[in-house]
C-alpha positions in Angstrom: 24.3 -8.8 35.1 22.0 -11.3 36.8 23.0 -15.0 37.3 22.1 -17.1 34.3 22.0 -20.9 34.2 24.3 -22.6 31.7 21.4 -23.9 29.7 20.0 -20.4 29.4 23.4 -19.1 28.3 23.4 -21.6 25.5 19.9 -20.6 24.5 20.7 -16.9 24.5 23.8 -17.5 22.4 21.7 -19.6 20.0 19.1 -16.9 19.7 21.7 -14.1 19.3 23.2 -16.0 16.3 19.8 -16.5 14.7 19.3 -13.8 12.0 15.5 -13.5 12.5 15.5 -13.3 16.4 15.5 -9.6 17.5 17.3 -8.5 20.6 13.8 -7.4 22.0 12.8 -11.1 22.2 15.9 -12.0 24.1 15.2 -9.1 26.5 11.6 -10.2 26.9 12.5 -13.8 27.7 15.7 -13.4 29.7 15.7 -9.8 30.8 19.0 -8.9 29.1 19.4 -5.6 27.2 21.2 -5.7 23.9 24.3 -4.4 25.7 24.2 -7.2 28.2 23.8 -9.7 25.3 26.9 -8.3 23.7 28.8 -8.6 27.0 27.6 -12.2 27.4 28.7 -13.0 23.8 32.1 -11.4 24.3 32.6 -13.4 27.5 31.3 -16.8 26.2 32.6 -16.8 22.6 36.2 -17.1 21.3 37.5 -13.7 20.2 37.3 -14.5 16.5 33.7 -15.9 16.9 32.7 -12.8 18.7 34.1 -10.5 16.0 32.3 -12.6 13.3 29.0 -12.3 15.3 29.3 -8.6 15.8 30.0 -8.1 12.1 26.9 -10.1 11.3 24.6 -8.3 13.7 26.0 -4.7 13.5 23.2 -2.7 11.8 21.2 -5.7 10.9 17.5 -4.6 10.7 16.2 -8.0 11.7 18.0 -7.9 15.0 16.4 -4.6 16.0 12.6 -4.5 15.7 12.7 -0.7 15.7 14.7 -0.9 12.4 12.7 -3.7 10.9 10.6 -3.0 7.9 8.0 -5.5 9.1 6.2 -3.2 11.6 3.1 -5.4 11.8 4.9 -8.4 13.1 3.2 -10.6 10.5 6.3 -12.5 9.4 5.6 -16.0 8.0 5.2 -18.7 10.7 4.7 -22.3 9.9 1.5 -23.8 11.1 3.6 -26.7 12.5 5.7 -24.4 14.6 4.8 -24.4 18.3 4.1 -21.1 20.0 6.6 -20.0 22.6 5.6 -18.1 25.6 8.3 -16.8 28.1 10.7 -19.3 26.6 8.4 -22.2 27.3 7.0 -24.3 24.5 3.3 -24.6 24.8 
């Protein structure tokens, strides 16, 4: 696994906990595969928190774009929400 800054680790954990953020987005922004995200979460979280997270994400269609029913990518987005490009707010 590549070296990741502490601030990036916090952001990855935050994104991994979010229900609507697919692993594909984390891979695009940080270059971590879903397996590497799982390893990071196992290393950084307490054991009980990791088990709770795995239970939440296991099989969740919103975490895997391939399984998602929204194939068009046209989920609702607020007009006030800033666009994010390569993890930089524009």
